[in-house]
PAVEXTOR-632480 format. One record per residue (C-alpha): residue in one letter; residue number from 1; x, y, z. Coordinates in Angstrom, 3 decimals. Example, Ala and Ser with C-alpha at 12.3 -4.5 7.8 and 13.67 -1.06 7.14 Angstrom:
BEGIN
+------+------+----------+----------+----------+
| resn | resi |        x |        y |        z |
+------+------+----------+----------+----------+
|    a |    1 |   12.300 |   -4.500 |    7.800 |
|    s |    2 |   13.670 |   -1.060 |    7.140 |
+------+------+----------+----------+----------+
END
This chain:
BEGIN
+------+------+----------+----------+----------+
| resn | resi |        x |        y |        z |
+------+------+----------+----------+----------+
|    m |    1 |   94.964 |  -76.188 |  -62.795 |
|    s |    2 |   93.297 |  -78.714 |  -60.319 |
|    k |    3 |   89.761 |  -78.817 |  -59.566 |
|    a |    4 |   90.469 |  -77.792 |  -56.098 |
|    a |    5 |   91.953 |  -74.476 |  -57.340 |
|    d |    6 |   88.807 |  -73.498 |  -59.294 |
|    a |    7 |   87.752 |  -69.982 |  -58.427 |
|    l |    8 |   84.241 |  -69.244 |  -57.150 |
|    i |    9 |   82.950 |  -66.430 |  -59.222 |
|    g |   10 |   79.699 |  -64.447 |  -59.385 |
|    c |   11 |   77.803 |  -62.697 |  -62.153 |
|    f |   12 |   77.055 |  -59.087 |  -62.669 |
|    p |   13 |   73.823 |  -57.363 |  -61.869 |
|    p |   14 |   71.285 |  -57.360 |  -64.532 |
|    v |   15 |   71.119 |  -54.645 |  -67.121 |
|    s |   16 |   67.395 |  -54.027 |  -67.202 |
|    n |   17 |   64.468 |  -51.770 |  -66.693 |
|    s |   18 |   60.763 |  -52.215 |  -66.548 |
|    n |   19 |   60.293 |  -51.436 |  -70.189 |
|    a |   20 |   62.409 |  -54.440 |  -71.355 |
|    t |   21 |   60.581 |  -56.948 |  -73.504 |
|    v |   22 |   63.515 |  -59.087 |  -74.418 |
|    l |   23 |   66.100 |  -60.749 |  -72.185 |
|    i |   24 |   69.438 |  -62.091 |  -73.356 |
|    l |   25 |   71.100 |  -64.537 |  -71.015 |
|    g |   26 |   74.588 |  -65.641 |  -70.927 |
|    s |   27 |   75.982 |  -68.351 |  -68.606 |
|    m |   28 |   78.646 |  -66.506 |  -66.576 |
|    p |   29 |   81.162 |  -63.840 |  -67.385 |
|    g |   30 |   84.524 |  -64.820 |  -68.552 |
|    k |   31 |   87.813 |  -63.767 |  -67.035 |
|    e |   32 |   88.199 |  -60.639 |  -69.099 |
|    s |   33 |   84.633 |  -59.547 |  -68.406 |
|    l |   34 |   85.188 |  -60.073 |  -64.692 |
|    k |   35 |   88.469 |  -58.202 |  -64.884 |
|    q |   36 |   86.893 |  -55.103 |  -66.612 |
|    n |   37 |   83.625 |  -55.505 |  -64.753 |
|    r |   38 |   81.673 |  -55.429 |  -68.162 |
|    y |   39 |   79.470 |  -57.712 |  -70.058 |
|    y |   40 |   81.185 |  -59.358 |  -73.033 |
|    a |   41 |   84.497 |  -57.504 |  -72.574 |
|    h |   42 |   86.738 |  -59.973 |  -74.431 |
|    p |   43 |   87.772 |  -58.167 |  -77.562 |
|    q |   44 |   87.085 |  -61.231 |  -79.778 |
|    n |   45 |   83.603 |  -61.846 |  -78.473 |
|    v |   46 |   81.321 |  -60.548 |  -81.158 |
|    f |   47 |   78.302 |  -59.582 |  -78.923 |
|    w |   48 |   78.755 |  -55.774 |  -79.006 |
|    r |   49 |   79.632 |  -56.042 |  -82.712 |
|    i |   50 |   76.232 |  -57.773 |  -83.266 |
|    m |   51 |   74.344 |  -55.436 |  -80.966 |
|    g |   52 |   76.045 |  -52.526 |  -82.799 |
|    e |   53 |   74.528 |  -53.726 |  -86.088 |
|    l |   54 |   71.119 |  -54.573 |  -84.562 |
|    v |   55 |   70.526 |  -51.589 |  -82.191 |
|    g |   56 |   73.395 |  -49.100 |  -82.505 |
|    a |   57 |   75.349 |  -50.460 |  -79.379 |
|    h |   58 |   78.709 |  -50.437 |  -81.312 |
|    p |   59 |   81.792 |  -51.746 |  -79.507 |
|    q |   60 |   83.497 |  -48.309 |  -80.127 |
|    l |   61 |   81.021 |  -46.621 |  -77.911 |
|    p |   62 |   81.701 |  -46.203 |  -74.198 |
|    y |   63 |   80.268 |  -49.111 |  -72.215 |
|    a |   64 |   77.670 |  -46.964 |  -70.540 |
|    e |   65 |   76.430 |  -45.786 |  -73.957 |
|    r |   66 |   76.208 |  -49.399 |  -75.213 |
|    l |   67 |   74.012 |  -50.290 |  -72.196 |
|    h |   68 |   71.827 |  -47.272 |  -72.813 |
|    k |   69 |   71.349 |  -48.343 |  -76.440 |
|    l |   70 |   70.245 |  -51.706 |  -75.213 |
|    a |   71 |   67.730 |  -50.184 |  -72.756 |
|    e |   72 |   66.367 |  -47.914 |  -75.619 |
|    a |   73 |   65.792 |  -51.107 |  -77.563 |
|    h |   74 |   63.924 |  -52.664 |  -74.625 |
|    i |   75 |   66.688 |  -55.385 |  -74.305 |
|    a |   76 |   67.706 |  -56.639 |  -70.766 |
|    l |   77 |   71.039 |  -58.584 |  -70.242 |
|    w |   78 |   71.908 |  -60.950 |  -67.530 |
|    d |   79 |   73.427 |  -64.391 |  -66.771 |
|    v |   80 |   71.701 |  -67.560 |  -65.806 |
|    l |   81 |   74.195 |  -68.350 |  -63.073 |
|    a |   82 |   74.578 |  -66.228 |  -59.924 |
|    s |   83 |   77.681 |  -68.263 |  -59.005 |
|    c |   84 |   79.822 |  -71.011 |  -60.060 |
|    e |   85 |   83.399 |  -72.480 |  -59.883 |
|    r |   86 |   85.423 |  -72.282 |  -63.006 |
|    e |   87 |   89.187 |  -72.659 |  -63.760 |
|    s |   88 |   89.095 |  -70.794 |  -67.085 |
|    s |   89 |   86.616 |  -68.735 |  -69.220 |
|    l |   90 |   85.280 |  -71.820 |  -70.958 |
|    d |   91 |   81.754 |  -72.841 |  -70.256 |
|    t |   92 |   82.873 |  -76.539 |  -70.217 |
|    h |   93 |   84.840 |  -75.814 |  -66.990 |
|    i |   94 |   81.898 |  -74.538 |  -65.127 |
|    r |   95 |   80.957 |  -76.517 |  -61.977 |
|    n |   96 |   78.879 |  -76.082 |  -58.865 |
|    e |   97 |   76.351 |  -73.733 |  -60.425 |
|    q |   98 |   73.817 |  -71.594 |  -58.546 |
|    a |   99 |   71.086 |  -69.967 |  -60.581 |
|    n |  100 |   70.019 |  -66.463 |  -60.351 |
|    d |  101 |   66.536 |  -65.508 |  -58.872 |
|    f |  102 |   64.371 |  -65.113 |  -62.009 |
|    v |  103 |   61.167 |  -64.927 |  -60.041 |
|    s |  104 |   62.209 |  -61.530 |  -58.601 |
|    f |  105 |   63.778 |  -60.509 |  -61.950 |
|    f |  106 |   60.570 |  -61.085 |  -63.909 |
|    a |  107 |   58.585 |  -59.335 |  -61.227 |
|    q |  108 |   60.628 |  -56.213 |  -61.880 |
|    c |  109 |   60.534 |  -56.677 |  -65.671 |
|    p |  110 |   57.029 |  -57.855 |  -66.296 |
|    r |  111 |   56.997 |  -56.859 |  -70.042 |
|    i |  112 |   59.640 |  -59.395 |  -71.027 |
|    t |  113 |   58.132 |  -62.071 |  -73.309 |
|    h |  114 |   61.219 |  -63.391 |  -75.035 |
|    v |  115 |   64.392 |  -64.941 |  -73.647 |
|    f |  116 |   67.402 |  -65.494 |  -75.799 |
|    f |  117 |   70.239 |  -67.699 |  -74.749 |
|    n |  118 |   73.759 |  -66.643 |  -75.850 |
|    g |  119 |   74.921 |  -70.282 |  -76.529 |
|    s |  120 |   74.086 |  -73.709 |  -75.432 |
|    k |  121 |   75.612 |  -73.573 |  -71.891 |
|    a |  122 |   73.313 |  -70.762 |  -71.032 |
|    e |  123 |   70.249 |  -72.655 |  -72.302 |
|    q |  124 |   71.335 |  -75.904 |  -70.584 |
|    s |  125 |   71.871 |  -74.205 |  -67.168 |
|    f |  126 |   68.535 |  -72.466 |  -67.531 |
|    n |  127 |   66.698 |  -75.690 |  -68.175 |
|    k |  128 |   68.454 |  -77.559 |  -65.427 |
|    f |  129 |   68.362 |  -74.938 |  -62.634 |
|    v |  130 |   65.513 |  -72.623 |  -63.455 |
|    l |  131 |   62.835 |  -74.094 |  -65.679 |
|    g |  132 |   60.354 |  -76.001 |  -63.721 |
|    i |  133 |   62.015 |  -74.911 |  -60.460 |
|    q |  134 |   61.381 |  -71.273 |  -60.272 |
|    k |  135 |   57.819 |  -70.077 |  -61.067 |
|    l |  136 |   58.109 |  -67.982 |  -64.229 |
|    p |  137 |   55.580 |  -66.232 |  -66.378 |
|    p |  138 |   54.730 |  -67.425 |  -69.933 |
|    l |  139 |   57.898 |  -66.806 |  -72.009 |
|    n |  140 |   59.290 |  -67.628 |  -75.467 |
|    f |  141 |   62.726 |  -69.182 |  -75.424 |
|    k |  142 |   65.256 |  -69.356 |  -78.260 |
|    r |  143 |   69.009 |  -70.436 |  -78.148 |
|    l |  144 |   71.231 |  -68.264 |  -80.319 |
|    p |  145 |   74.794 |  -69.240 |  -81.434 |
|    s |  146 |   77.358 |  -68.095 |  -78.904 |
|    t |  147 |   79.053 |  -64.835 |  -79.419 |
|    s |  148 |   82.240 |  -66.261 |  -77.591 |
|    p |  149 |   85.457 |  -66.579 |  -79.442 |
|    a |  150 |   85.445 |  -70.224 |  -78.344 |
|    h |  151 |   82.471 |  -70.621 |  -80.808 |
|    a |  152 |   84.391 |  -70.029 |  -83.931 |
|    g |  153 |   82.762 |  -72.729 |  -86.039 |
|    m |  154 |   80.133 |  -70.327 |  -87.422 |
|    h |  155 |   80.871 |  -67.285 |  -89.462 |
|    y |  156 |   79.925 |  -63.867 |  -88.265 |
|    v |  157 |   77.303 |  -63.177 |  -90.963 |
|    e |  158 |   75.528 |  -66.323 |  -89.977 |
|    k |  159 |   75.572 |  -65.424 |  -86.331 |
|    l |  160 |   74.328 |  -61.863 |  -87.083 |
|    k |  161 |   71.451 |  -63.300 |  -89.196 |
|    m |  162 |   70.312 |  -65.659 |  -86.367 |
|    w |  163 |   70.784 |  -62.884 |  -83.779 |
|    g |  164 |   68.338 |  -60.724 |  -85.806 |
|    a |  165 |   65.558 |  -62.648 |  -84.046 |
|    v |  166 |   66.180 |  -60.402 |  -81.089 |
|    i |  167 |   65.005 |  -57.442 |  -83.200 |
|    n |  168 |   62.305 |  -59.283 |  -84.883 |
|    c |  169 |   60.478 |  -60.251 |  -81.667 |
|    r |  170 |   61.072 |  -56.820 |  -80.258 |
|    v |  171 |   59.332 |  -55.306 |  -83.166 |
|    e |  172 |   56.405 |  -57.725 |  -82.766 |
|    n |  173 |   56.164 |  -56.705 |  -79.102 |
|    p |  174 |   56.663 |  -52.923 |  -78.749 |
+------+------+----------+----------+----------+
END
């Protein structure tokens, strides 16, 4: 597919509430997620499997119940990018990025102290388009291994162990 045929795509609204203490950021939803209008909808993406083990948001639950489990655990979910052009679901194909408005987001979710990046592209985009550009509150940042099926170089058990940091910081900051 040529670069001229790249589709302009946009992210979903954040899944959050004012009680959230943790924010998990992806880069931009993939094609299957956009098609289903759901975060992490690709069946081989292990995000919901990990969230199932950590907070009970199991992939077998209806999507609305999974989101409710995240809210109960004080976890917000969003993407760094508001829009971009991309020819496939791969983060490496993302071009012409526009960041989301994190100033407004953190004003609505003032209890968030920890931000976790679902993979390196989310972290890189945040560092390039948000950090130092938008005025943010003091936050703790940590990149976690991508839950994407494209990041198959790490075994599930290793990913789950590293993603446990989401729960550990949530316990520290009730």
